[in-house]
DSSP file (Angstrom, degrees, kcal/mol; ACC not computed):
  #  RESIDUE AA STRUCTURE BP1 BP2  ACC     N-H-->O    O-->H-N    N-H-->O    O-->H-N    TCO  KAPPA ALPHA  PHI   PSI    X-CA   Y-CA   Z-CA
    1    1 A M              0   0    0      0, 0.0     2,-0.1     0, 0.0     0, 0.0   0.000 360.0 360.0 360.0 129.6  101.1   56.9   94.5
    2    2 A N     >  -     0   0    0      1,-0.1     4,-2.3     4,-0.0     5,-0.2  -0.333 360.0-104.0 -82.1 170.4  104.9   57.4   94.5
    3    3 A S  H  > S+     0   0    0      1,-0.2     4,-2.4     2,-0.2     5,-0.1   0.830 118.0  54.0 -64.8 -34.8  106.6   60.2   96.3
    4    4 A K  H  > S+     0   0    0      2,-0.2     4,-2.1     1,-0.2    -1,-0.2   0.921 111.0  45.3 -68.2 -43.8  107.3   62.2   93.2
    5    5 A T  H  > S+     0   0    0      2,-0.2     4,-2.4     1,-0.2    -2,-0.2   0.913 113.0  51.6 -64.9 -42.1  103.7   62.2   92.1
    6    6 A F  H  X S+     0   0    0     -4,-2.3     4,-2.6     1,-0.2    -2,-0.2   0.909 109.3  49.6 -61.5 -42.9  102.5   63.1   95.6
    7    7 A T  H  X S+     0   0    0     -4,-2.4     4,-2.3     2,-0.2    -1,-0.2   0.909 111.5  48.5 -63.0 -41.6  104.9   66.0   95.8
    8    8 A I  H  X S+     0   0    0     -4,-2.1     4,-2.3     1,-0.2    -1,-0.2   0.902 112.9  48.3 -66.4 -40.7  103.7   67.4   92.4
    9    9 A A  H  X S+     0   0    0     -4,-2.4     4,-2.3     2,-0.2    -2,-0.2   0.901 111.6  49.3 -66.0 -40.1  100.1   67.0   93.4
   10   10 A A  H  X S+     0   0    0     -4,-2.6     4,-2.1     2,-0.2    -2,-0.2   0.901 111.6  49.0 -66.8 -40.0  100.7   68.7   96.8
   11   11 A L  H  X S+     0   0    0     -4,-2.3     4,-2.3     2,-0.2    -1,-0.2   0.896 110.8  50.1 -62.9 -42.4  102.5   71.6   95.1
   12   12 A A  H  X S+     0   0    0     -4,-2.3     4,-2.2     2,-0.2    -2,-0.2   0.912 110.4  50.0 -63.6 -42.3   99.7   72.0   92.5
   13   13 A A  H  X S+     0   0    0     -4,-2.3     4,-2.5     1,-0.2    -2,-0.2   0.905 111.2  48.9 -62.6 -41.6   97.1   72.1   95.3
   14   14 A C  H  X S+     0   0    0     -4,-2.1     4,-2.4     1,-0.2    -1,-0.2   0.904 110.8  50.8 -63.8 -40.3   99.0   74.7   97.2
   15   15 A F  H  X S+     0   0    0     -4,-2.3     4,-2.3     2,-0.2    -2,-0.2   0.916 111.0  48.1 -64.3 -43.7   99.4   76.8   94.1
   16   16 A V  H  X S+     0   0    0     -4,-2.2     4,-2.3     2,-0.2    -2,-0.2   0.936 112.8  48.1 -62.5 -48.4   95.6   76.6   93.4
   17   17 A L  H  X S+     0   0    0     -4,-2.5     4,-2.1     1,-0.2    -2,-0.2   0.889 111.7  49.4 -62.3 -40.3   94.8   77.6   97.0
   18   18 A C  H  X S+     0   0    0     -4,-2.4     4,-2.4     2,-0.2     5,-0.2   0.919 110.3  50.7 -65.4 -42.3   97.1   80.5   97.0
   19   19 A A  H  X S+     0   0    0     -4,-2.3     4,-2.2     1,-0.2    -2,-0.2   0.900 110.4  49.7 -63.2 -39.7   95.8   81.8   93.7
   20   20 A Q  H  X S+     0   0    0     -4,-2.3     4,-1.8     2,-0.2    -1,-0.2   0.897 109.8  50.6 -67.6 -39.1   92.3   81.6   95.1
   21   21 A A  H  X S+     0   0    0     -4,-2.1     4,-0.8     2,-0.2    -2,-0.2   0.911 111.8  47.7 -63.9 -41.5   93.2   83.5   98.3
   22   22 A V  H >< S+     0   0    0     -4,-2.4     3,-0.7     1,-0.2    -2,-0.2   0.915 111.9  49.8 -65.9 -41.8   94.8   86.2   96.3
   23   23 A A  H 3< S+     0   0    0     -4,-2.2    -1,-0.2     1,-0.2    -2,-0.2   0.821 110.4  50.8 -66.1 -31.1   91.9   86.5   93.9
   24   24 A A  H 3< S+     0   0    0     -4,-1.8    -1,-0.2    -5,-0.2    -2,-0.2   0.603  81.6 113.6 -84.5 -10.7   89.4   86.7   96.8
   25   25 A R    <<  -     0   0    0     -4,-0.8     2,-0.1    -3,-0.7    -3,-0.0  -0.429  68.9-124.8 -67.8 129.4   91.2   89.5   98.7
   26   26 A A        -     0   0    0     -2,-0.2     2,-0.4     2,-0.0    -1,-0.1  -0.433  21.0-158.0 -71.7 146.3   89.2   92.7   98.8
   27   27 A H        -     0   0    0     -2,-0.1     4,-0.1     1,-0.1    -1,-0.0  -0.976  13.5-171.9-132.4 120.8   90.8   95.8   97.4
   28   28 A D        -     0   0    0     -2,-0.4     3,-0.1     2,-0.2    -1,-0.1   0.319  56.0 -99.2 -94.6   8.2   89.6   99.3   98.5
   29   29 A G  S    S+     0   0    0      1,-0.4     2,-0.3    15,-0.0    15,-0.1   0.371  88.9 113.4  92.2  -5.3   91.7  101.2   96.0
   30   30 A T        -     0   0    0     10,-0.1     2,-0.4    11,-0.0    -1,-0.4  -0.720  63.6-123.4 -99.2 154.0   94.5  102.2   98.5
   31   31 A L        -     0   0    0     -2,-0.3     2,-0.2    -3,-0.1     7,-0.1  -0.762  21.1-166.5 -97.3 139.9   98.0  100.9   98.3
   32   32 A T    >   -     0   0    0     -2,-0.4     3,-1.4    98,-0.0    98,-0.0  -0.690  43.0 -95.2-111.1 172.5   99.8   99.1  101.0
   33   33 A S  T 3  S+     0   0    0      1,-0.3    -2,-0.0    -2,-0.2    -1,-0.0   0.769 125.3  51.0 -60.3 -25.0  103.5   98.3  101.2
   34   34 A G  T 3  S+     0   0    0      2,-0.0    -1,-0.3     0, 0.0     2,-0.3   0.622  87.8 101.4 -86.0 -13.4  102.9   94.9   99.7
   35   35 A D    <   +     0   0    0     -3,-1.4     3,-0.1     1,-0.1    -4,-0.0  -0.517  33.9 167.4 -76.2 134.2  100.9   96.2   96.7
   36   36 A V        +     0   0    0     -2,-0.3     2,-0.7     1,-0.1    -1,-0.1   0.484  61.5  79.3-115.6 -11.2  102.6   96.4   93.3
   37   37 A D        +     0   0    0      1,-0.1     3,-0.3     2,-0.0    -1,-0.1  -0.874  48.9 173.5-101.7 110.3   99.5   96.9   91.2
   38   38 A N     >  +     0   0    0     -2,-0.7     4,-2.6     1,-0.2     5,-0.2  -0.086  35.4 126.7-107.6  33.4   98.3  100.5   91.5
   39   39 A T  H  > S+     0   0    0      1,-0.2     4,-2.5     2,-0.2     5,-0.2   0.881  71.1  54.5 -59.0 -41.2   95.5  100.2   88.8
   40   40 A A  H  > S+     0   0    0     -3,-0.3     4,-1.8     2,-0.2    -1,-0.2   0.903 110.3  46.3 -61.1 -39.4   92.9  101.5   91.2
   41   41 A V  H  > S+     0   0    0      2,-0.2     4,-2.4     1,-0.2    -2,-0.2   0.925 111.9  50.5 -68.3 -44.3   94.9  104.7   91.8
   42   42 A N  H  X S+     0   0    0     -4,-2.6     4,-1.7     1,-0.2    -2,-0.2   0.870 108.0  53.8 -63.5 -33.7   95.6  105.1   88.1
   43   43 A N  H  X S+     0   0    0     -4,-2.5     4,-0.7     2,-0.2    -1,-0.2   0.915 108.5  48.8 -62.5 -43.3   91.9  104.8   87.4
   44   44 A A  H >< S+     0   0    0     -4,-1.8     3,-1.0     1,-0.2     4,-0.3   0.896 108.4  54.5 -64.0 -39.1   91.1  107.5   89.9
   45   45 A D  H >< S+     0   0    0     -4,-2.4     3,-1.5     1,-0.2    -1,-0.2   0.872  98.9  62.9 -64.0 -32.8   93.8  109.7   88.3
   46   46 A S  H 3< S+     0   0    0     -4,-1.7    -1,-0.2     1,-0.3    -2,-0.2   0.761 105.7  45.3 -65.3 -22.0   92.2  109.3   84.9
   47   47 A H  T << S+     0   0    0     -3,-1.0    -1,-0.3    -4,-0.7     2,-0.2   0.402  98.2  92.2 -94.1   0.0   89.0  111.0   86.1
   48   48 A D  S <  S-     0   0    0     -3,-1.5     4,-0.0    -4,-0.3    -3,-0.0  -0.642  73.4-137.0 -98.4 150.9   90.9  113.8   87.8
   49   49 A A  S    S+     0   0    0     -2,-0.2    -1,-0.1     2,-0.1     3,-0.1   0.565  74.5 103.6 -84.3  -6.9   91.8  117.2   86.2
   50   50 A M  S    S-     0   0    0      1,-0.1    -2,-0.1    -5,-0.1    48,-0.0  -0.414  84.7 -90.8 -74.7 152.3   95.3  117.1   87.6
   51   51 A P        -     0   0    0      0, 0.0    -1,-0.1     0, 0.0    38,-0.1  -0.280  40.0-165.2 -64.9 147.2   98.2  116.2   85.4
   52   52 A V    >   -     0   0    0     -3,-0.1     3,-2.9    -6,-0.0     4,-0.3  -0.805  41.9 -89.8-122.8 165.9   99.3  112.6   85.1
   53   53 A P  G >  S+     0   0    0      0, 0.0     3,-1.8     0, 0.0    37,-0.1   0.797 123.9  62.8 -54.1 -30.8  102.6  111.2   83.6
   54   54 A T  G 3  S+     0   0    0      1,-0.3    35,-0.0    35,-0.1     0, 0.0   0.665  95.5  62.5 -70.0 -10.1  101.1  111.0   80.1
   55   55 A N  G <  S+     0   0    0     -3,-2.9    -1,-0.3     2,-0.1    34,-0.0   0.494  76.0 128.8 -86.2  -4.6  100.6  114.8   80.3
   56   56 A Q    <   -     0   0    0     -3,-1.8    35,-0.2    -4,-0.3     2,-0.1  -0.258  63.9-119.6 -52.7 129.6  104.4  115.2   80.5
   57   57 A S        -     0   0    0     33,-2.2    33,-0.1     1,-0.1    -1,-0.1  -0.422  11.0-146.5 -66.1 144.2  105.7  117.7   78.0
   58   58 A N        +     0   0    0     -2,-0.1    -1,-0.1     4,-0.1    -2,-0.1   0.297  57.6 123.3 -99.0  11.7  108.3  116.3   75.6
   59   59 A S  S  > S-     0   0    0      1,-0.1     4,-2.6     4,-0.0     5,-0.2  -0.373  72.9-118.9 -67.8 152.1  110.3  119.5   75.3
   60   60 A T  H  > S+     0   0    0      1,-0.2     4,-2.4     2,-0.2     5,-0.2   0.906 113.4  51.0 -57.2 -43.9  114.0  119.2   76.2
   61   61 A E  H  > S+     0   0    0      1,-0.2     4,-2.1     2,-0.2    -1,-0.2   0.901 111.4  46.6 -63.9 -41.1  113.6  121.7   79.0
   62   62 A A  H  > S+     0   0    0      2,-0.2     4,-2.5     1,-0.2    -2,-0.2   0.897 113.6  48.6 -67.8 -41.1  110.6  119.8   80.6
   63   63 A L  H  X S+     0   0    0     -4,-2.6     4,-2.4     1,-0.2    -2,-0.2   0.905 112.5  48.5 -66.6 -38.9  112.3  116.4   80.3
   64   64 A Q  H  X S+     0   0    0     -4,-2.4     4,-2.6    -5,-0.2    -2,-0.2   0.892 110.9  50.4 -66.7 -39.5  115.5  117.8   81.8
   65   65 A T  H  X S+     0   0    0     -4,-2.1     4,-2.3     2,-0.2    -2,-0.2   0.948 113.0  46.1 -59.9 -50.5  113.6  119.4   84.7
   66   66 A T  H  X S+     0   0    0     -4,-2.5     4,-2.5     1,-0.2    -2,-0.2   0.898 113.1  49.6 -59.8 -42.3  111.8  116.1   85.4
   67   67 A A  H  X S+     0   0    0     -4,-2.4     4,-2.6     2,-0.2    -1,-0.2   0.903 109.8  51.9 -62.4 -43.7  115.0  114.1   85.2
   68   68 A N  H  X S+     0   0    0     -4,-2.6     4,-2.0     2,-0.2    -2,-0.2   0.916 112.0  45.8 -59.8 -45.4  116.8  116.5   87.6
   69   69 A I  H  X S+     0   0    0     -4,-2.3     4,-2.6     2,-0.2    -2,-0.2   0.932 112.8  49.6 -63.4 -47.7  114.0  116.2   90.1
   70   70 A R  H  X S+     0   0    0     -4,-2.5     4,-2.6     1,-0.2    -2,-0.2   0.903 109.9  51.5 -60.5 -43.5  113.9  112.4   89.8
   71   71 A K  H  X S+     0   0    0     -4,-2.6     4,-2.2     2,-0.2    -1,-0.2   0.925 111.1  48.2 -59.1 -48.3  117.7  112.1   90.2
   72   72 A A  H  X S+     0   0    0     -4,-2.0     4,-0.8     1,-0.2    -1,-0.2   0.913 113.4  46.3 -63.7 -42.6  117.6  114.2   93.4
   73   73 A I  H >< S+     0   0    0     -4,-2.6     3,-1.0     1,-0.2     6,-0.2   0.939 113.6  48.6 -63.5 -45.3  114.7  112.2   94.9
   74   74 A M  H 3< S+     0   0    0     -4,-2.6    -2,-0.2     1,-0.3    -1,-0.2   0.817 107.4  56.5 -66.0 -32.4  116.4  108.9   94.0
   75   75 A A  H 3< S+     0   0    0     -4,-2.2     2,-1.2    -5,-0.2    -1,-0.3   0.675  85.5  91.1 -75.5 -16.4  119.7  110.1   95.5
   76   76 A D    X<  -     0   0    0     -3,-1.0     3,-1.6    -4,-0.8    -1,-0.1  -0.682  56.2-173.5 -85.6  99.8  118.1  110.8   98.9
   77   77 A G  T 3  S+     0   0    0     -2,-1.2    -1,-0.2     1,-0.3    -2,-0.0   0.573  77.2  69.3 -69.8  -9.4  118.5  107.6  100.8
   78   78 A T  T 3  S+     0   0    0      2,-0.0    -1,-0.3    -3,-0.0     2,-0.2   0.620  82.9  92.7 -83.2 -12.0  116.4  108.9  103.7
   79   79 A L  S <  S-     0   0    0     -3,-1.6    22,-0.0    -6,-0.2     2,-0.0  -0.521  78.6-115.8 -86.1 149.5  113.2  108.8  101.5
   80   80 A S     >  -     0   0    0     -2,-0.2     4,-2.0     1,-0.1     5,-0.2  -0.250  29.2-104.5 -73.6 166.2  110.9  105.7  101.3
   81   81 A V  H  > S+     0   0    0      1,-0.2     4,-1.0     2,-0.2    -1,-0.1   0.875 123.1  56.6 -57.2 -39.9  110.3  103.6   98.3
   82   82 A A  H >4 S+     0   0    0      1,-0.2     3,-0.5     2,-0.2    -1,-0.2   0.910 107.2  48.0 -62.0 -42.9  106.9  105.4   97.9
   83   83 A A  H >4 S+     0   0    0      1,-0.2     3,-1.3     2,-0.2    -1,-0.2   0.876 106.8  56.1 -67.7 -34.4  108.6  108.8   97.8
   84   84 A H  H 3< S+     0   0    0     -4,-2.0    -1,-0.2     1,-0.2    -2,-0.2   0.732 109.6  49.5 -65.4 -20.6  111.1  107.5   95.3
   85   85 A N  T << S+     0   0    0     -4,-1.0    -1,-0.2    -3,-0.5    -2,-0.2   0.249  77.3 133.8-104.4  13.4  108.1  106.6   93.1
   86   86 A V    <   -     0   0    0     -3,-1.3     2,-0.4     1,-0.1    13,-0.2  -0.217  63.1-106.6 -61.2 155.6  106.1  109.8   93.2
   87   87 A K  E     -A   98   0A   0     11,-3.3    11,-2.4     2,-0.0     2,-0.5  -0.729  32.5-165.4 -88.6 134.9  104.8  111.0   89.8
   88   88 A I  E     +A   97   0A   0     -2,-0.4     2,-0.5     9,-0.2     9,-0.2  -0.982   8.8 178.9-123.6 113.8  106.6  114.1   88.5
   89   89 A V  E     -A   96   0A   0      7,-2.3     7,-3.0    -2,-0.5     2,-0.6  -0.965   8.0-166.7-123.8 118.5  104.9  115.9   85.6
   90   90 A T  E     +A   95   0A   0     -2,-0.5   -33,-2.2     5,-0.2     2,-0.4  -0.913  14.5 164.6-108.5 123.2  106.4  119.0   84.0
   91   91 A Q  E >   -A   94   0A   0      3,-2.8     3,-2.2    -2,-0.6     2,-0.2  -0.963  62.1 -51.6-137.9 116.1  104.3  121.1   81.7
   92   92 A G  T 3  S-     0   0    0     -2,-0.4   -35,-0.0     1,-0.3   -33,-0.0  -0.359 123.5 -12.1  60.3-124.5  105.4  124.7   80.8
   93   93 A S  T 3  S+     0   0    0     -2,-0.2    29,-3.2    28,-0.1     2,-0.4   0.278 122.4  83.0 -93.8   9.2  106.2  126.6   83.9
   94   94 A A  E <   -Ab  91 122A   0     -3,-2.2    -3,-2.8    27,-0.2     2,-0.5  -0.921  52.5-165.8-123.8 141.3  104.7  124.1   86.3
   95   95 A V  E     -Ab  90 123A   0     27,-3.3    29,-3.6    -2,-0.4     2,-0.5  -0.992  14.5-158.2-120.7 125.3  105.9  120.9   87.9
   96   96 A T  E     -Ab  89 124A   0     -7,-3.0    -7,-2.3    -2,-0.5     2,-0.5  -0.886   1.8-161.0-106.1 133.0  103.2  118.7   89.5
   97   97 A L  E     +Ab  88 125A   0     27,-2.8    29,-2.4    -2,-0.5     2,-0.3  -0.948  18.7 170.6-109.6 128.5  104.1  116.1   92.2
   98   98 A R  E     +Ab  87 126A   0    -11,-2.4   -11,-3.3    -2,-0.5    29,-0.2  -0.974  23.7  61.7-137.9 153.9  101.6  113.4   92.9
   99   99 A G  E    S- b   0 127A   0     27,-0.8    29,-2.4    -2,-0.3     2,-0.2  -0.479  76.0 -53.4 121.9 170.0  101.5  110.1   94.9
  100  100 A P  E     - b   0 128A   0      0, 0.0     2,-0.3     0, 0.0    29,-0.2  -0.523  42.9-175.2 -82.6 146.1  101.7  108.8   98.4
  101  101 A V  E     - b   0 129A   0     27,-2.4    29,-2.9    -2,-0.2     3,-0.1  -0.872  32.5-116.1-129.3 168.5  104.6  109.5  100.8
  102  102 A A  S    S-     0   0    0     -2,-0.3     2,-0.3    27,-0.2    27,-0.1   0.791  83.7  -3.6 -80.3 -26.5  105.3  108.1  104.2
  103  103 A S     >  -     0   0    0     25,-0.1     4,-2.4     1,-0.1     5,-0.1  -0.966  68.3-100.8-158.5 167.2  105.1  111.2  106.3
  104  104 A A  H  > S+     0   0    0     -2,-0.3     4,-2.2     1,-0.2     5,-0.1   0.858 121.8  53.1 -63.4 -35.1  104.6  115.0  106.4
  105  105 A A  H  > S+     0   0    0      2,-0.2     4,-2.0     1,-0.2    -1,-0.2   0.890 110.0  47.7 -68.2 -41.3  108.4  115.4  106.8
  106  106 A E  H  > S+     0   0    0      2,-0.2     4,-2.4     1,-0.2     5,-0.2   0.895 109.4  54.0 -69.3 -38.5  109.0  113.2  103.7
  107  107 A K  H  X S+     0   0    0     -4,-2.4     4,-2.3     1,-0.2    -2,-0.2   0.946 110.2  46.9 -58.9 -47.1  106.3  115.2  101.8
  108  108 A A  H  X S+     0   0    0     -4,-2.2     4,-2.3     1,-0.2    -2,-0.2   0.872 111.5  52.0 -65.6 -35.9  108.2  118.5  102.7
  109  109 A R  H  X S+     0   0    0     -4,-2.0     4,-2.2     2,-0.2    -1,-0.2   0.906 109.9  47.3 -66.4 -43.5  111.5  116.9  101.7
  110  110 A V  H  X S+     0   0    0     -4,-2.4     4,-2.3     2,-0.2    -2,-0.2   0.916 113.6  48.2 -64.3 -44.2  110.3  115.8   98.3
  111  111 A V  H  X S+     0   0    0     -4,-2.3     4,-2.6    -5,-0.2    -2,-0.2   0.906 111.3  50.8 -63.5 -41.8  108.7  119.3   97.6
  112  112 A A  H  X S+     0   0    0     -4,-2.3     4,-2.2     1,-0.2    -1,-0.2   0.900 110.7  48.9 -65.4 -39.1  112.0  121.0   98.7
  113  113 A L  H  X S+     0   0    0     -4,-2.2     4,-1.7     2,-0.2    -1,-0.2   0.908 111.3  49.5 -65.9 -40.3  114.0  118.8   96.3
  114  114 A A  H  X S+     0   0    0     -4,-2.3     4,-0.5     1,-0.2    -2,-0.2   0.940 111.9  47.7 -64.9 -45.9  111.6  119.5   93.5
  115  115 A R  H >< S+     0   0    0     -4,-2.6     3,-0.8     1,-0.2    -1,-0.2   0.895 112.0  51.1 -63.1 -37.9  111.8  123.3   94.1
  116  116 A R  H 3< S+     0   0    0     -4,-2.2    -1,-0.2     1,-0.2    -2,-0.2   0.847 115.9  40.8 -65.9 -33.5  115.6  123.1   94.3
  117  117 A N  H 3< S+     0   0    0     -4,-1.7    -1,-0.2     1,-0.2    -2,-0.2   0.298 111.8  56.1-102.7   9.2  115.9  121.3   91.0
  118  118 A A  S X< S-     0   0    0     -3,-0.8     3,-2.1    -4,-0.5    -1,-0.2  -0.493  74.6-172.2-133.0  61.2  113.2  123.2   89.1
  119  119 A P  T 3  S+     0   0    0      0, 0.0     3,-0.1     0, 0.0    -3,-0.1  -0.347  73.1  14.9 -63.2 133.4  114.4  126.8   89.3
  120  120 A G  T 3  S+     0   0    0      1,-0.3     2,-0.3    -5,-0.1    -5,-0.0   0.429 104.7 111.8  86.9  -1.1  111.8  129.3   87.9
  121  121 A K    <   -     0   0    0     -3,-2.1     2,-0.5    -6,-0.2    -1,-0.3  -0.796  69.9-121.4-106.7 148.0  109.0  126.7   87.9
  122  122 A D  E     -b   94   0A   0    -29,-3.2   -27,-3.3    -2,-0.3     2,-0.7  -0.757  25.4-147.7 -83.1 128.1  105.9  126.5   90.1
  123  123 A V  E     -b   95   0A   0     -2,-0.5     2,-0.6   -29,-0.2   -27,-0.2  -0.879   7.6-157.5-100.0 114.2  105.9  123.3   92.1
  124  124 A L  E     -b   96   0A   0    -29,-3.6   -27,-2.8    -2,-0.7     2,-0.9  -0.841   8.5-147.6 -94.2 117.8  102.3  122.0   92.6
  125  125 A D  E     +b   97   0A   0     -2,-0.6   -27,-0.1   -29,-0.2   -29,-0.1  -0.782  36.6 152.1 -93.6 105.5  102.2  119.7   95.6
  126  126 A Q  E     +b   98   0A   0    -29,-2.4   -27,-0.8    -2,-0.9    -1,-0.1  -0.022  31.4 135.6-114.4  25.0   99.6  117.0   95.2
  127  127 A L  E     -b   99   0A   0    -29,-0.2     2,-0.3   -20,-0.1   -29,-0.1  -0.404  39.9-153.0 -72.2 148.4  101.4  114.5   97.4
  128  128 A T  E     -b  100   0A   0    -29,-2.4   -27,-2.4    -2,-0.1     2,-0.6  -0.880  13.2-123.7-119.4 156.8   99.4  112.5   99.9
  129  129 A I  E >   -b  101   0A   0     -2,-0.3     3,-2.1   -29,-0.2   -27,-0.2  -0.887  33.1-112.9-102.5 125.3  100.5  111.0  103.2
  130  130 A K  T 3  S+     0   0    0    -29,-2.9   -98,-0.0    -2,-0.6    -1,-0.0  -0.294  99.4  10.8 -56.7 130.7   99.8  107.3  103.6
  131  131 A G  T 3         0   0    0      1,-0.1    -1,-0.3    -2,-0.0   -29,-0.0   0.404 360.0 360.0  82.9  -3.9   97.3  106.5  106.2
  132  132 A A    <         0   0    0     -3,-2.1    -2,-0.1   -29,-0.0    -1,-0.1   0.441 360.0 360.0 -96.2 360.0   96.2  110.1  106.5
């Protein structure tokens, strides 16, 4: 076997072993910093009575409110990636915030930004703290 064939075979074997290790990893439905697939969390959301992003109103006012909150959250460089990715759902006079954040202080900061950027709206805090 020449070196090129050996290299290809070794890479293929590594790929198969890595794929098997990933497939065998247990998932308890919580997200870690390395997870990019939040299907388990989304499935839990589908059974919950709280608003999810598909409940977002398409009115100009609701879309603008959601956009203003998102811009404020994204502009805050002190917030974690998790906080930047919280769900924001505006329906009528209510804005719902959902998703994990890194700490209680971060949770308070996200809620404060939402309240500041949604004047006259009720902000419903459904944020969770990772690991709590």
